[in-house]
C-alpha positions in Angstrom: 0.0 0.0 0.0 2.8 2.4 0.8 4.4 1.8 -2.6 1.0 2.4 -4.3 0.5 5.6 -2.3 3.9 6.8 -3.3 3.0 6.1 -7.0 -0.3 8.0 -6.4 1.5 11.0 -4.9 3.9 11.1 -7.9 0.9 11.0 -10.3 -0.7 13.9 -8.4 2.5 15.9 -8.6 2.7 15.2 -12.4 -0.9 16.3 -12.8 -0.6 19.5 -10.8 2.4 20.5 -12.8 0.8 19.7 -16.1 -2.3 21.6 -15.2 -0.2 24.8 -14.8 1.4 24.3 -18.2 -1.6 22.9 -20.0 -4.8 24.0 -18.3 -6.8 22.4 -21.1 -5.8 18.8 -22.2 -5.3 18.3 -25.9 -8.4 16.4 -26.9 -8.0 13.0 -28.4 -10.5 12.4 -31.2 -12.9 9.6 -30.3 -12.0 7.7 -33.4 -8.3 7.7 -32.4 -8.7 6.9 -28.7 -7.7 3.3 -28.7 -4.8 3.9 -31.1 -3.3 6.8 -29.1 -3.5 5.2 -25.6 -2.8 1.6 -24.8 -6.0 0.6 -22.9 -5.8 -3.0 -23.8 -6.0 -5.7 -21.2 -3.6 -8.6 -21.4 -3.5 -12.1 -19.9 -0.2 -11.7 -18.0 0.6 -9.1 -15.3 2.2 -5.9 -16.2 5.3 -4.7 -14.3 5.2 -1.3 -12.7 7.9 0.1 -15.0 5.6 -0.6 -18.0 2.4 0.3 -16.2 3.3 3.7 -14.8 3.9 5.5 -18.1 0.6 4.2 -19.5 -1.3 5.4 -16.4 0.5 8.8 -16.4 -0.5 9.3 -20.1 -4.1 8.4 -19.3 -4.3 10.8 -16.3 -2.7 13.7 -18.2 -4.9 13.1 -21.2 -8.1 13.3 -19.2 -10.2 16.6 -19.3 -8.9 18.9 -16.6 -11.9 20.1 -14.6 -10.1 21.9 -11.8 -8.2 24.5 -13.8 -9.1 28.2 -14.4 -9.8 27.4 -18.0 -12.7 25.0 -17.3 -16.1 26.6 -17.6 -17.9 23.8 -19.4 -20.0 22.0 -16.8 -22.0 22.7 -13.7 -19.0 21.8 -11.5 -15.4 22.7 -11.4 -12.4 23.4 -9.2 -10.7 21.2 -6.6 -11.1 22.0 -3.0 -8.4 20.3 -0.9 -10.5 20.3 2.2 -13.2 18.2 0.5 -10.6 16.1 -1.4 -9.3 14.9 2.0 -12.7 13.4 2.8 -12.9 11.8 -0.6 -9.5 10.1 -0.3 -10.4 8.8 3.2 -13.7 7.4 2.0 -11.8 5.4 -0.6 -9.3 4.1 2.0 -12.0 3.2 4.5 -14.4 1.8 1.9 -17.4 1.8 4.1 -20.8 1.0 2.7 -23.5 3.2 4.0 -26.5 0.8 4.3 -26.0 -0.4 7.9 -24.5 0.9 11.1 -22.6 -2.3 11.4 -20.8 -1.7 8.1 -20.4 2.1 8.3 -20.4 2.8 12.1 -19.5 6.4 12.9 -19.8 7.4 9.3 -23.6 7.0 9.7 -23.3 9.8 12.2 -21.5 12.0 9.6 -24.3 11.6 7.0 -27.1 12.1 9.5 -25.4 15.2 10.9 -25.3 16.7 7.4 -28.9 15.8 6.6 -30.2 17.1 10.0 -28.2 20.4 9.6 -29.7 21.1 6.1 -33.2 20.1 7.3 -32.9 22.7 10.1 -31.9 25.3 7.5 -34.9 24.5 5.4 -37.1 24.8 8.5 -38.4 21.3 8.7 -38.8 19.5 12.1 -38.1 16.0 13.3 -40.6 14.4 11.0 -38.3 15.3 8.0 -35.3 13.3 6.8 -33.1 12.8 3.8 -30.4 10.7 2.2 -27.5 10.8 -0.2 -27.8 9.4 -3.7 -25.6 8.8 -6.8 -26.4 12.1 -8.5 -29.1 14.7 -9.3 -30.8 12.4 -11.8 -31.1 9.8 -9.0 -32.6 12.3 -6.5 -35.1 13.4 -9.1 -36.0 9.8 -9.6 -36.4 9.2 -5.9 -38.7 12.2 -5.7 -40.9 10.9 -8.5 -41.2 7.5 -7.0 -42.2 9.0 -3.6 -44.7 11.3 -5.4 -46.1 8.3 -7.3 -46.4 6.2 -4.2 -47.9 8.9 -2.1 -50.8 9.7 -4.5 -51.4 6.4 -6.3 -53.4 3.5 -5.0 -51.3 0.6 -3.6 -48.6 1.2 -6.2 -45.8 -0.4 -4.2 -47.8 -3.7 -4.0 -50.0 -3.7 -7.0 -48.0 -1.6 -9.5 -49.1 1.4 -11.5 -52.7 1.0 -12.5 -53.7 4.7 -13.1 -52.9 7.2 -15.8 -50.5 9.4 -14.0 -49.0 12.7 -15.1 -45.9 14.7 -14.1 -45.4 18.5 -14.7 -42.1 20.2 -15.3 -40.9 23.3 -17.2 -39.6 23.2 -20.8 -36.2 24.3 -19.3 -36.0 21.5 -16.7 -33.4 18.7 -16.5 -33.4 15.9 -19.0 -33.7 13.3 -16.3 -37.4 14.0 -15.8 -38.7 12.1 -18.9 -36.2 9.3 -18.3 -37.4 9.0 -14.7 -41.0 8.9 -16.0 -40.1 5.9 -18.0 -38.4 4.1 -15.1 -41.2 4.9 -12.7 -43.9 3.4 -15.0 -45.6 6.8 -15.5 -44.3 7.1 -19.1 -42.6 9.7 -21.1 -45.8 10.7 -22.9 -47.4 11.6 -19.5 -44.8 14.3 -18.8 -46.3 17.8 -19.4 -43.9 20.5 -20.3 -45.0 23.9 -19.0 -43.8 26.9 -20.9 -41.6 29.5 -19.3 -41.5 33.3 -19.2 -38.7 35.4 -20.7 -36.4 34.6 -17.7 -36.8 30.8 -18.2 -39.2 30.4 -15.2 -42.2 28.1 -15.2 -45.5 29.9 -15.8 -47.8 29.0 -12.8 -51.0 29.9 -14.6 -50.2 27.6 -17.5 -49.4 24.8 -15.1 -52.8 25.2 -13.5 -54.5 25.1 -16.8 -52.7 21.9 -17.8 -53.6 20.2 -14.5 -57.2 21.1 -14.9 -57.2 19.7 -18.5 -55.7 16.4 -17.3 -58.2 16.0 -14.5 -61.0 16.4 -16.9 -59.5 13.7 -19.1 -59.2 11.2 -16.3 -55.5 11.5 -15.5 -54.0 11.5 -12.0 -51.5 14.3 -11.5 -48.8 13.1 -9.1 -45.9 15.6 -9.2 -44.8 19.0 -10.2 -41.0 19.3 -10.6 -39.8 22.9 -10.0 -36.2 23.8 -10.8 -33.8 25.9 -8.7 -31.3 26.8 -11.3 -32.2 25.6 -14.8 -29.4 24.0 -16.8 -29.0 26.7 -19.4 -30.2 30.0 -18.0 -29.8 29.2 -14.3 -33.4 30.3 -13.7 -35.4 29.7 -10.5 -39.0 28.6 -10.8 -41.5 30.5 -8.5 -41.7 27.9 -5.6 -44.3 29.8 -3.6 -46.8 30.2 -6.5 -46.3 26.5 -7.5 -46.8 25.4 -3.9 -50.3 27.0 -3.8 -51.3 25.2 -6.9 -49.9 21.8 -5.7 -51.8 22.2 -2.4 -55.0 22.9 -4.2 -54.8 19.8 -6.3 -53.0 17.5 -3.7 -49.9 17.1 -5.9 -46.4 16.4 -4.7 -44.0 19.4 -5.2 -40.3 18.6 -5.7 -37.6 21.2 -6.2 -34.7 20.1 -8.2 -31.9 22.2 -6.7 -29.1 20.0 -8.0 -27.5 23.0 -9.7 -28.3 26.0 -7.5 -30.3 24.8 -4.5 -27.3 25.6 -2.4 -28.4 29.2 -2.3 -30.0 27.8 0.8 -26.7 28.5 2.5 -26.6 32.2 1.5 -28.5 35.0 3.3 -28.0 37.2 0.2 -29.5 34.7 -2.3 -31.9 32.4 -0.3 -34.8 34.5 -1.5 -34.4 32.8 -4.9 -35.9 29.7 -3.3 -38.5 31.5 -1.3 -41.2 29.0 -0.1 -38.8 26.0 0.0 -40.2 25.1 3.5 -43.6 24.4 1.9 -42.4 21.8 -0.7 -42.5 18.0 -0.3 -38.9 17.2 -1.4 -35.8 19.2 -2.3 -32.5 18.1 -3.7 -29.0 19.7 -3.6 -25.7 18.7 -5.3 -22.8 19.6 -3.0 -20.5 18.8 -6.0 -21.8 21.8 -7.8 -22.0 25.1 -5.9 -20.5 23.7 -2.7 -17.2 22.6 -4.4 -17.2 19.0 -3.3 -15.8 16.2 -5.6 -18.3 14.2 -7.6 -20.6 13.0 -6.5 -22.3 14.3 -3.4 -26.1 14.5 -4.0 -28.7 14.8 -1.3 -32.5 14.6 -1.3 -34.6 16.0 1.6 -38.2 15.0 2.4 -40.6 16.9 4.6 -42.1 13.7 5.9 -39.7 10.8 6.3 -42.5 8.2 6.1 -42.3 8.5 2.3 -38.7 7.4 2.3 -39.6 4.3 4.2 -42.8 3.6 2.2 -41.0 3.8 -1.1 -37.6 2.4 -0.4 -37.6 0.2 2.7 -37.5 -3.6 2.3 -36.6 -6.1 5.0 -33.5 -8.3 4.7 -32.5 -10.2 7.8 -29.2 -11.1 6.3 -28.4 -7.4 6.1 -30.1 -5.5 8.9 -28.9 -7.3 12.0 -28.1 -4.6 14.4 -29.4 -1.3 15.8 -32.4 0.8 15.1 -33.7 1.5 11.6 -32.8 5.2 12.0 -29.1 4.1 11.8 -29.6 1.6 9.0 -29.6 4.0 6.1 -30.3 1.3 3.5 -33.9 1.5 4.7 -34.3 4.9 3.1 -32.0 4.5 0.1 -32.7 3.4 -3.4 -29.4 1.5 -3.4 -28.1 -1.2 -1.2 -24.3 -0.9 -1.3 -23.6 2.8 -1.3 -20.2 4.6 -1.0 -19.6 7.2 1.6 -20.4 10.4 -0.3 -21.0 12.4 2.9 -17.5 12.4 4.4 -16.0 14.7 1.7 -18.8 17.3 2.3 -18.4 16.9 6.0 -14.6 17.5 6.0 -15.2 20.7 3.9 -18.1 22.0 6.0 -16.4 21.1 9.3 -13.3 23.1 8.4 -14.8 26.2 6.8 -18.1 26.3 8.7 -21.5 27.3 7.4 -20.2 30.8 6.9 -17.5 29.5 4.6 -20.1 27.7 2.5 -22.1 30.9 2.3 -19.0 32.7 1.0 -18.5 30.1 -1.7 -22.1 30.6 -2.9 -21.8 34.4 -2.8 -18.5 34.3 -4.6 -20.0 32.5 -7.6 -22.7 35.2 -8.0 -20.0 37.9 -7.7 -18.0 36.3 -10.5 -21.2 36.2 -12.6 -21.7 39.9 -12.0 -18.1 40.5 -13.2 -18.9 38.6 -16.4 -22.2 40.4 -17.0 -20.5 43.8 -16.4 -17.7 42.9 -18.9 -20.2 42.0 -21.5 -22.4 45.1 -21.0 -19.3 47.3 -21.5 -18.3 45.7 -24.8 -20.4 46.3 -27.9 -19.0 43.1 -29.5 -21.1 41.0 -27.1 -24.8 40.2 -26.9 -26.1 39.2 -23.5 -29.0 36.7 -23.1 -29.0 36.0 -19.4 -30.0 38.1 -16.3 -29.0 38.9 -12.8 -29.1 36.3 -10.0 -27.8 33.6 -12.2 -24.4 31.9 -12.3 -24.9 31.0 -15.9 -23.9 33.8 -18.2 -25.2 33.4 -21.8 -23.8 35.5 -24.6 -22.6 35.7 -28.2 -19.5 37.4 -29.6 -19.3 39.2 -32.9 -22.1 37.2 -34.4 -19.9 34.1 -34.8 -22.0 30.9 -34.1 -21.6 29.9 -30.5 -21.2 26.2 -31.4 -18.3 27.0 -33.7 -16.4 29.1 -31.2 -16.9 26.5 -28.4 -15.9 23.6 -30.7 -12.7 25.3 -31.9 -11.7 26.5 -28.4 -12.0 22.8 -27.3 -10.1 21.4 -30.4 -7.3 23.9 -29.9 -7.1 23.1 -26.2 -7.6 26.8 -25.3 -10.8 27.0 -23.1 -13.4 24.5 -22.0 -16.8 26.2 -22.4 -20.2 25.0 -23.7 -23.1 26.4 -25.6 -26.9 26.3 -25.0 -30.2 27.2 -26.4 -33.2 29.2 -25.2 -36.2 29.5 -27.5 -34.7 30.6 -30.8 -31.4 31.7 -29.6 -28.1 29.8 -29.4 -25.3 31.2 -27.3 -22.1 30.5 -25.3 -22.8 29.5 -21.7 -20.2 30.6 -19.2 -20.7 29.0 -15.8 -19.1 30.6 -12.7 -19.6 27.6 -10.5 -15.9 27.4 -9.4 -15.6 29.6 -6.3 -11.8 29.2 -6.4 -11.7 31.4 -9.4 -11.0 35.1 -9.0 -12.3 38.2 -10.8 -9.2 38.3 -13.0 -9.9 34.7 -14.1 -13.2 35.8 -15.5 -11.8 38.8 -17.3 -9.0 36.6 -18.6 -11.6 34.2 -20.0 -13.1 37.0 -22.2 -9.7 38.3 -23.3 -8.6 34.8 -24.2 -11.8 34.3 -26.2 -11.3 37.6 -28.0 -7.7 37.0 -29.0 -8.6 33.4 -30.0 -11.4 34.6 -32.3 -9.2 37.2 -33.9 -6.4 34.6 -34.5 -8.8 32.0 -35.9 -11.3 34.4 -37.6 -10.8 32.8 -41.1 -11.3 29.3 -39.7 -14.5 30.3 -37.9 -15.8 32.0 -41.1 -15.1 28.8 -43.0 -16.9 26.7 -40.3 -20.0 28.8 -40.7 -20.2 28.6 -44.5 -22.1 25.3 -44.8 -24.8 26.7 -42.6 -25.4 29.7 -44.8 
């Protein structure tokens, strides 16, 4: 083990050095992957002298998500205080389904869950759990909504025509989860949004009434706290009134930006959160924790047990169910995704998490100000969002982002809203500074100037 850890430390040193010199890895075309890197598996063991160079090449060729040139996804950076917990989780290799297998680590997870529940304003009847990601927490919410409203679904199966409601800007996991839950993709109702990308409550109400007249059973409204493209926040309070009127489960998908819960300055964006039935947060996004660290919180813990609990005397052999977290989890074997968030939270405090959230909005303000002061840019997004959507000099967003990636210059993506396509800059990395945001734009500008002819040629087939 010491020899392996020494090898690991050397790889980390190599990676950190390479990140400074090459903040964006040269992309390997997919068609060339197996020719460029030896990924083959052989019958005989490989000696360490032969193995290490291959492993090093593999590590240094992977996309670098922790550098100040990575703005592509809804995560980024590398917080060493959280990495500590992640590395320890790997070494300990506890599975979080029973107290017997996880011991004190159960306390770590329950402490985090209880602390967030208190922040929401929910009492002892509430609970929560960690899951494999935001898609999984959305799935769990849909299953609980289905089971809470349907008739004997957990024993008899789905026997009613159920419907689910979500905005046109919501996460792509919603229709997938409708398939998995037995509700069906065609029973997902996509509610239009306003010009800010927020779900329209009046149109939701109209759609529910229409379905009720046609014999459907509405089971869930999925609101979003931070839509994937614009970073919009659906009006939770207004949606809550509608859900109470029709007895529909209200879930808030806060995987992206639900962590505004930690900020006094931005909590107003999820006003009404205490009235919902379930709420999810990804600590690996705004809260800077390594992938993955996803949590779902439920106002009434009975729904976790009714939807996910199943007896197994070969597994649950000690202690109270409250300490056997497999009783409220979709999974059985489950890695310890709580420890890395705990090591971060414990060291920097709730105030430190608040500063991380606020920092991301400050960086977004820097980006919007830069765009507003430069006539070569067109801004499509708005305040109170950490997703900044813009175009530059009328070059197609897709072409700029593709060429930036192919030339290993910047990692940034593009998105769509209604008829517009634009570059989407995400300021999710709280370890960035204001000068990193300004440098992003200046790098983009010099890159476009240098590759102007190539960009013009890329656009020709579309004209």
